[in-house]
Each structure stands twice: as structure tokens, then as C-alpha cells.
MARLO-132700 format. One record per residue (C-alpha): residue number from 1; residue in three letters; x, y, z. Coordinates in pm, whole numbers, plus 32768, in hexadecimal, padded with zeros to 4 digits. Layout:
MARLO-132700
ATOM pos code   c1   c2   c3
ATOM NUM  ALA    X    Y    Z
...
***
This chain:
MARLO-132700
ATOM pos code   c1   c2   c3
ATOM   1  MET 3430 796C 1A94
ATOM   2  THR 3351 7A7E 1A0F
ATOM   3  THR 3354 7BD3 1AB5
ATOM   4  THR 3212 7C99 1AAF
ATOM   5  THR 322B 7E0F 1AC7
ATOM   6  THR 30FF 7ED6 1B3A
ATOM   7  LEU 30EE 8035 1AB0
ATOM   8  ALA 3044 813E 1B76
ATOM   9  ALA 2F38 81F9 1AC0
ATOM  10  PRO 2FAE 8352 1A5E
ATOM  11  GLU 2F1C 846F 1B27
ATOM  12  ALA 2E1F 8546 1A7D
ATOM  13  ALA 2EB4 867D 19F1
ATOM  14  VAL 2E72 87B7 1AB4
ATOM  15  PRO 2E10 88E1 19DE
ATOM  16  ALA 2F09 89FC 19E0
ATOM  17  GLY 2ECE 8AF9 1AF3
ATOM  18  ARG 2DF8 8A0D 1BC1
ATOM  19  SER 2E73 899C 1D16
ATOM  20  ARG 2E44 8834 1D88
ATOM  21  LEU 2DD0 88C2 1ED6
ATOM  22  ARG 2CB9 898C 1E3C
ATOM  23  PRO 2B5E 8912 1EA9
ATOM  24  HIS 2AA5 8848 1DA8
ATOM  25  GLY 2986 8757 1D86
ATOM  26  LEU 2845 8760 1E4E
ATOM  27  GLY 28E3 8816 1F73
ATOM  28  TRP 2958 892C 1E8D
ATOM  29  LEU 27FB 8943 1DF5
ATOM  30  MET 275A 8963 1F4D
ATOM  31  TRP 2848 8A7B 1FA9
ATOM  32  ARG 2808 8B32 1E61
ATOM  33  GLN 2690 8B19 1E8C
ATOM  34  HIS 2680 8B7C 1FFB
ATOM  35  ARG 27AD 8C5A 2031
ATOM  36  LEU 26D2 8D92 203D
ATOM  37  LEU 2616 8CFC 2164
ATOM  38  ALA 275F 8CAA 220F
ATOM  39  TRP 27E4 8E0B 21DB
ATOM  40  LEU 26A3 8EAD 2258
ATOM  41  LEU 26A1 8DDB 2393
ATOM  42  LEU 2810 8E26 23C9
ATOM  43  ALA 27C9 8F9A 23A0
ATOM  44  ALA 26B1 8F86 24A4
ATOM  45  VAL 2795 8ED0 2598
ATOM  46  LEU 28AE 8FCB 2566
ATOM  47  ALA 27BE 90F1 2595
ATOM  48  ALA 2741 9059 26DB
ATOM  49  ALA 28A1 9002 2750
ATOM  50  ILE 2911 9169 2717
ATOM  51  GLY 27DA 9223 278F
ATOM  52  PHE 276B 9153 28BA
ATOM  53  PRO 28A3 9190 298F
ATOM  54  PHE 2870 930A 2971
ATOM  55  LEU 2701 92EB 29CB
ATOM  56  ARG 2749 9202 2AEE
ATOM  57  GLY 2856 92EF 2B6E
ATOM  58  ALA 2767 9416 2B62
ATOM  59  MET 2658 934F 2C14
ATOM  60  SER 2744 92D6 2D23
ATOM  61  SER 27CA 9437 2D5A
ATOM  62  TYR 266B 94C3 2D7C
ATOM  63  ILE 2604 93B7 2E74
ATOM  64  SER 273F 93E7 2F41
ATOM  65  ALA 272D 9563 2F3E
ATOM  66  HIS 25C2 9567 2FB5
ATOM  67  HIS 25E8 943F 30A7
ATOM  68  ILE 24BB 9388 3017
ATOM  69  ALA 2548 9229 2FF1
ATOM  70  GLY 2429 9137 3038
ATOM  71  CYS 232A 9251 3052
ATOM  72  ALA 21D5 923C 2FAE
ATOM  73  GLU 20F0 9355 2F42
ATOM  74  ILE 2004 930B 3063
ATOM  75  THR 20B4 928E 3199
ATOM  76  SER 20A9 929B 3314
ATOM  77  ASP 2223 9280 3332
ATOM  78  PRO 2292 93BE 33ED
ATOM  79  ASN 23E3 93B8 333E
ATOM  80  CYS 2333 93D5 31ED
ATOM  81  GLN 2248 94EA 3261
ATOM  82  GLN 235F 95D1 32D3
ATOM  83  GLN 2401 96DC 31FB
ATOM  84  GLY 2301 96C0 30E3
ATOM  85  GLY 2342 954F 30A9
ATOM  86  GLN 21EE 9505 3014
ATOM  87  GLN 2204 962F 2F2D
ATOM  88  ALA 2355 95B1 2EB8
ATOM  89  VAL 22BD 945C 2E6E
ATOM  90  GLU 21A8 9502 2DA5
ATOM  91  GLN 22AA 95C4 2CDF
ATOM  92  PHE 2376 9488 2CA4
ATOM  93  ARG 2248 93D3 2C1B
ATOM  94  ALA 21ED 94F9 2B3D
ATOM  95  THR 2345 94EF 2A9B
ATOM  96  TYR 240D 93AF 2ABF
ATOM  97  GLY 22DC 92DA 2B06
ATOM  98  LEU 2241 9338 29BA
ATOM  99  GLU 2385 92E3 2907
ATOM 100  LEU 238F 918E 29AE
ATOM 101  LYS 2226 914A 294F
ATOM 102  GLY 226C 91B6 27EB
ATOM 103  ILE 2394 90CB 27CD
ATOM 104  GLY 22CC 8FB1 2868
ATOM 105  LEU 21B0 8FF1 2771
ATOM 106  LEU 22A0 8FE2 2649
ATOM 107  LEU 232C 8E97 26C3
ATOM 108  ARG 21CE 8E13 26FF
ATOM 109  LEU 217B 8E5F 2593
ATOM 110  LEU 22BB 8DB9 2517
ATOM 111  PRO 2227 8C57 24FB
ATOM 112  THR 20FD 8CD3 2432
ATOM 113  VAL 21D8 8DA5 234D
ATOM 114  LEU 22C5 8C84 230B
ATOM 115  GLY 21A9 8B8E 22DB
ATOM 116  VAL 20F6 8C6A 21DC
ATOM 117  LEU 221F 8CFD 2121
ATOM 118  VAL 2314 8BDA 2135
ATOM 119  GLY 2258 8A99 2182
ATOM 120  ALA 212D 8AC2 2099
ATOM 121  PRO 21F4 8B0F 1F59
ATOM 122  LEU 2306 8A0F 1FA4
ATOM 123  LEU 2265 88F4 1EDD
ATOM 124  ALA 213A 89AB 1E4D
ATOM 125  ARG 2214 8A82 1D6B
ATOM 126  GLU 22D3 8956 1CE5
ATOM 127  LEU 2192 8893 1CAA
ATOM 128  GLU 20DD 89BA 1C0B
ATOM 129  THR 21F2 8A17 1B16
ATOM 130  GLY 2268 88B4 1AD3
ATOM 131  THR 23D4 88FA 1B2C
ATOM 132  TRP 23D8 87BC 1BFC
ATOM 133  LYS 23F7 86F9 1AB7
ATOM 134  LEU 254A 8798 1A72
ATOM 135  VAL 25CC 873D 1BCB
ATOM 136  LEU 2556 85D5 1BBC
ATOM 137  ALA 25F7 85B1 1A66
ATOM 138  GLN 274E 85DD 1B0B
ATOM 139  SER 2762 8484 1BB0
ATOM 140  VAL 26BB 8500 1CED
ATOM 141  THR 2598 843E 1D81
ATOM 142  ALA 245A 84F2 1DE1
ATOM 143  ARG 247D 8487 1F4B
ATOM 144  ARG 25DE 850D 1F64
ATOM 145  TRP 2580 8653 1EBC
ATOM 146  VAL 2457 8695 1FA1
ATOM 147  ALA 251E 8632 20D6
ATOM 148  ALA 263C 871A 2074
ATOM 149  LYS 2553 8842 2048
ATOM 150  LEU 24A8 8805 2195
ATOM 151  LEU 25F1 87D3 224A
ATOM 152  ALA 2693 890C 21BC
ATOM 153  VAL 2572 89F2 220B
ATOM 154  GLY 252E 8952 235E
ATOM 155  LEU 2699 896F 23C5
ATOM 156  PHE 26B8 8ADE 2364
ATOM 157  CYS 2573 8B40 2410
ATOM 158  ALA 25AE 8A6F 254A
ATOM 159  LEU 270A 8AFD 2583
ATOM 160  GLY 269E 8C63 253F
ATOM 161  SER 256C 8C52 2620
ATOM 162  ALA 2630 8BA7 2737
ATOM 163  VAL 2733 8CBE 2741
ATOM 164  LEU 2627 8DCD 2733
ATOM 165  MET 256A 8D23 284E
ATOM 166  ALA 26A1 8D11 292A
ATOM 167  LEU 26F2 8E80 28E9
ATOM 168  PHE 258F 8EF0 2939
ATOM 169  ARG 2588 8E29 2A7B
ATOM 170  TRP 26D5 8EC5 2AE0
ATOM 171  LEU 2649 901D 2A92
ATOM 172  TRP 2510 8FE0 2B63
ATOM 173  GLU 25BF 8F62 2C9D
ATOM 174  PRO 2622 90AF 2D47
ATOM 175  SER 24B9 9129 2D56
ATOM 176  ALA 2414 8FD1 2D5C
ATOM 177  ASN 22B0 8FBC 2DE1
ATOM 178  ASP 2299 90ED 2EC0
ATOM 179  VAL 2337 9223 2E2B
ATOM 180  SER 22E0 91E6 2CC0
ATOM 181  GLY 2189 914F 2D03
ATOM 182  ILE 21DA 9039 2C09
ATOM 183  SER 219C 8F05 2CDB
ATOM 184  TRP 222D 8DAF 2C99
ATOM 185  TYR 20D0 8D37 2C3F
ATOM 186  SER 207D 8E5A 2B55
ATOM 187  THR 203D 8DF3 29EE
ATOM 188  ALA 2158 8ECF 2971
ATOM 189  PHE 2259 8E20 2A4B
ATOM 190  VAL 21D0 8CBD 2A46
ATOM 191  ALA 21D3 8CBB 28CA
ATOM 192  SER 2322 8D6B 28A4
ATOM 193  GLY 23FB 8D30 29D6
ATOM 194  GLY 2422 8BB7 29D8
ATOM 195  PRO 244B 8A81 28FF
ATOM 196  LEU 22DF 8A9F 2898
ATOM 197  LEU 234B 8BA4 2798
ATOM 198  VAL 242A 8AA9 26E5
ATOM 199  ALA 231F 899B 26F8
ATOM 200  THR 2210 8A7E 266A
ATOM 201  VAL 22FA 8AEE 2553
ATOM 202  LEU 232E 8985 24EC
ATOM 203  LEU 21B9 893C 2509
ATOM 204  ALA 2166 8A6E 2435
ATOM 205  LEU 225D 8A00 2329
ATOM 206  ALA 21C9 88A0 232C
ATOM 207  VAL 2069 892A 230A
ATOM 208  GLY 20D3 8A08 21E9
ATOM 209  VAL 2189 88F1 2133
ATOM 210  THR 2063 8802 215F
ATOM 211  VAL 1F62 88FB 20E3
ATOM 212  GLY 2044 8953 1FBE
ATOM 213  ALA 2070 87E7 1F5E
ATOM 214  LEU 1EF9 87AD 1F67
ATOM 215  VAL 1E8F 88ED 1EB6
ATOM 216  ARG 1FB6 88F8 1DBD
ATOM 217  ARG 1F88 8A6E 1D84
ATOM 218  VAL 2048 8B7C 1E3C
ATOM 219  VAL 1F48 8C8C 1E83
ATOM 220  PRO 1E2D 8BA6 1EF8
ATOM 221  ALA 1F2C 8AE4 1FC7
ATOM 222  MET 1F99 8C22 2077
ATOM 223  GLY 1E32 8C80 20C7
ATOM 224  GLY 1DE0 8B23 2142
ATOM 225  THR 1F1A 8B1A 2218
ATOM 226  LEU 1EC0 8C64 22BC
ATOM 227  ALA 1D63 8BE9 2312
ATOM 228  VAL 1DE3 8AA1 23A2
ATOM 229  LEU 1EF3 8B4A 2470
ATOM 230  VAL 1DFF 8C44 2507
ATOM 231  ALA 1D1C 8B23 256B
ATOM 232  VAL 1E44 8A64 25FF
ATOM 233  GLN 1EB5 8B90 26CB
ATOM 234  VAL 1D57 8BC8 2754
ATOM 235  ALA 1D3A 8A58 27B1
ATOM 236  LEU 1E8E 8A4E 285C
ATOM 237  SER 1E43 8B8C 2920
ATOM 238  GLY 1CFC 8AF2 2996
ATOM 239  VAL 1D91 89AF 2A19
ATOM 240  ARG 1EDA 8A43 2A9A
ATOM 241  PRO 1E6B 8A75 2C06
ATOM 242  TYR 1E04 8907 2C1F
ATOM 243  LEU 1F3B 8861 2B90
ATOM 244  TRP 1FCF 8840 2CEC
ATOM 245  GLY 1F39 880B 2E44
ATOM 246  TRP 1EC1 894A 2EE9
ATOM 247  HIS 1E95 89A3 3058
ATOM 248  THR 1D5A 8A17 3108
ATOM 249  GLU 1D84 8B2B 320A
ATOM 250  LEU 1C7D 8BC7 32EB
ATOM 251  ILE 1CBF 8D28 3278
ATOM 252  SER 1C22 8E1C 3184
ATOM 253  MET 1CCA 8E58 3036
ATOM 254  SER 1CFC 8FC9 3089
ATOM 255  GLU 1DD9 8F66 31AF
ATOM 256  LEU 1EC6 8E89 30EA
ATOM 257  PRO 2039 8EE4 30DF
ATOM 258  ASN 20BF 8F6B 2F96
ATOM 259  ASP 2171 8E26 2F42
ATOM 260  THR 203A 8D4C 2F72
ATOM 261  TRP 1F54 8CF8 2E50
ATOM 262  GLY 1DE5 8CE1 2EA8
ATOM 263  ILE 1D25 8C0D 2DAD
ATOM 264  ALA 1BCF 8BDD 2E54
ATOM 265  GLN 1B14 8C55 2F85
ATOM 266  GLY 19D3 8C1A 3042
ATOM 267  TYR 1953 8B9E 3193
ATOM 268  LEU 19A0 8A5A 3247
ATOM 269  LEU 1882 89C8 3314
ATOM 270  PRO 18BD 890D 345B
ATOM 271  ASP 1876 87C0 33AC
ATOM 272  GLY 1988 8807 32AA
ATOM 273  THR 189F 8873 3190
ATOM 274  ARG 193D 897B 30AE
ATOM 275  LEU 1856 8A91 3038
ATOM 276  PRO 18E6 8B75 2F28
ATOM 277  TYR 1880 8CE0 2F3C
ATOM 278  GLY 179D 8CC5 2E10
ATOM 279  ASP 16D7 8BA5 2EA5
ATOM 280  VAL 169C 8C2F 3001
ATOM 281  CYS 16A3 8DA6 2FCE
ATOM 282  GLY 15FF 8DDE 2E7E
ATOM 283  GLY 171F 8E6F 2DBC
ATOM 284  ASN 17FB 8F7C 2E51
ATOM 285  ASP 1719 8FD3 2F75
ATOM 286  VAL 17C1 8F2B 309E
ATOM 287  ALA 16F6 8FD5 31B0
ATOM 288  GLY 1680 8EDC 32B2
ATOM 289  CYS 1748 8DBD 3223
ATOM 290  GLY 181B 8DA7 335D
ATOM 291  ALA 16F9 8CF6 3406
ATOM 292  SER 1721 8BD6 3310
ATOM 293  GLY 187D 8B78 3385
ATOM 294  ARG 19E8 8BE4 3387
ATOM 295  GLU 1A7B 8C95 325C
ATOM 296  PHE 1B7F 8BCE 3197
ATOM 297  THR 1C69 8C06 3071
ATOM 298  ASP 1D14 8B00 2F9B
ATOM 299  VAL 1E78 8B72 2F63
ATOM 300  HIS 1FC4 8B1E 2EC3
ATOM 301  HIS 2100 8B8A 2F77
ATOM 302  ALA 2243 8BF3 2ECF
ATOM 303  ALA 22CE 8A93 2F05
ATOM 304  ASP 21CA 8A15 2E0A
ATOM 305  TYR 2263 8AE1 2CEF
ATOM 306  TRP 2353 89DB 2C6F
ATOM 307  PRO 2263 88B4 2C86
ATOM 308  LEU 215D 897C 2BC8
ATOM 309  GLN 2260 89E3 2AC5
ATOM 310  LEU 22E3 8883 2A92
ATOM 311  VAL 218C 87E0 2A79
ATOM 312  GLU 210B 88DC 297B
ATOM 313  SER 2253 88CF 28B9
ATOM 314  GLY 223B 8755 28B1
ATOM 315  ILE 20D9 8766 2826
ATOM 316  CYS 214A 8855 2713
ATOM 317  LEU 2276 877C 26B8
ATOM 318  VAL 21A5 863E 26A8
ATOM 319  LEU 20A8 86EB 25C4
ATOM 320  ALA 21C1 8775 24ED
ATOM 321  ALA 2265 861F 24CB
ATOM 322  ALA 2119 857E 246C
ATOM 323  LEU 20D9 8687 2363
ATOM 324  VAL 2237 8662 22D4
ATOM 325  LEU 2216 84E8 22B6
ATOM 326  PHE 20C3 850E 220F
ATOM 327  THR 2147 8616 211F
ATOM 328  VAL 2274 8548 20B9
ATOM 329  ARG 219F 8414 2070
ATOM 330  TRP 2093 84DC 1FBF
ATOM 331  THR 2189 859A 1EE4
ATOM 332  VAL 225A 846B 1E8C
ATOM 333  ARG 2120 83AE 1E29
ATOM 334  ARG 20A1 84CB 1D52
ATOM 335  LEU 21EE 8500 1CA3
ATOM 336  GLY 2219 838D 1C63
***
């Protein structure tokens, strides 16, 4: 009988001073290339996590001390009109309200900043300088390399923007629609206080990466990305009111509650015909229009916030996914 002995292949020698647990390979390369982005996002999250509780505490104390919870700047509520309530609301908006709007504006700009400064150069820099050749010479396929870069950057930006969104929403809640004047439907809050922020960040990155892959030069890619993202934001803002079913109420827009979003107004004739102000009144002159019918306003109530958020977020994610698939195929084909 013959006995066959199988010898295990010897393990590769580990260089002195190098731990077996130390990151290596493509994952290590992605971390080395994008660690600055990760640290910057972490710094922004930590700054918000430290500063927002102090600001929320000051806001809550002010509201409680002046008894203006739920009070608007213009209101018929007698509880809000007593003891200088409306003046206190005005003062709140002049101080804390401006800070909230400023934070919301910064978060609204976050997708554009990340798309231009991170997404556009992601592949364009590699393609322009030719460093992709060095990476693909290390037994890494083009598809895997592109996918790793997209995954690393997308993961960092999605996590960072999600935490910042949650912190901003938590900061906004004490003053909400009334005291701060920042309504749930305001652009600053819609774009920054819900999942739409994460979706637009991912869409902005996808736009930047796609433009960079097509242009193959960093500076033109950044300019092209900025132009495309501005156009996308304008288009989304234009269709946003119509992404979910609205309600028609026989009331003028000036009489709407603070938490109701009026998107169109006009006159409703007895036969059901809708006449917008511009058609029946000749612009802003509404004198005598009452004879044409009853005044109506198309509105969204606060309950429509989440459906509107989810529908618009879904549109952004579908567009982002389509751009990513196109970019991967295009880049792999060009790199051979």
C-alpha cells in the first residue's frame, strides 16, 4: 500500500513590523484615497452632535420662558397675543430662526459640494493622469476597481449625510412650523430634514462620476457637474408639489394655516371649471373675480410630507442607480 502525503503550501512570509490584521489590497487603497473625505464628514458630524444640543436647549428655553410654543408671527390665538408673544416670536426668528435657516442652507448645498468636489474628480483624475493603469496592473479588474471607488465614496457620503439630516431634524422640532417660520414644506427643510438629503447626495455623486468619466478631465468635469446639478435641482423643485395627490379647498391662500402648503389658487365655477388667477383676473388684479365663482386653493397638508419625501427620494435613487450602471459599463469598456 502506498501512502500519499499532502503538504500544505507554506504561508507567505510577513514582512517584519507588519501585522497580519493590517488592511491591505483594494480595500486599503480605497481607504488611503478617500480617508480625507471620511475624516471631514466625521468632523462635520461631531461638530453638529456637539453644537446642536446647546442650540436646541437655548431655543427650547426661550420658547418656554416666553410661552410661545406653537405661536406664529401673525396669529389670532389670544394666548400668543398676550404678554408680547408676537414680539417674542419676531425676536426668535431674528436670532435662532436665522441660525436654523443657515444650517438648512449649508445642508442643502451639501449634495452640490460633494458632487462637484468628490464625484467629478473620482474617475476623471485617474483617467486624466493615467494612474488607473497602475491599479489595473495589480490583478484588479476594471469593473471591481470602479465599483470599489463608487462604493467607498457612496458609503461615506450616505452615512455622513444621514446623520447630519437626523440631527438637523431633531434641532428643528422644538420650533417647527410656527415659531421659527421654517415650515415643513420650505425648501430649506424639505431638502435637508428628511431622506431626500441622502438621496440627493447620492444622485449628485452619480452625476459627478458620470460627467467625469465622459469628460476625463477634472476641471471641465467639475464645471459640467455644477451645471447639471443646478438644472436637476431646479427641475425637482418645479415638480415637487405634484409628486403626490393634493387637496382642493374653497379658501384663499392668505387664510391657510401655517402648516398647510398652498401650491395653486384661482376660482372654481359652478360647473366645476377651474380658473387660475392669471386667466380670469389678468395677473395680480383680483378685483371683481369673485363674480366668476368661489375662490379655491390647491394644498398639501402636513400628512403629505412623508409621501412627498419618499417619492422624490425614490426618483433620485433610481436616477443615481441608472447613472452608476452606465458609468461602470462605459468606464470598463473604455479601459478594456
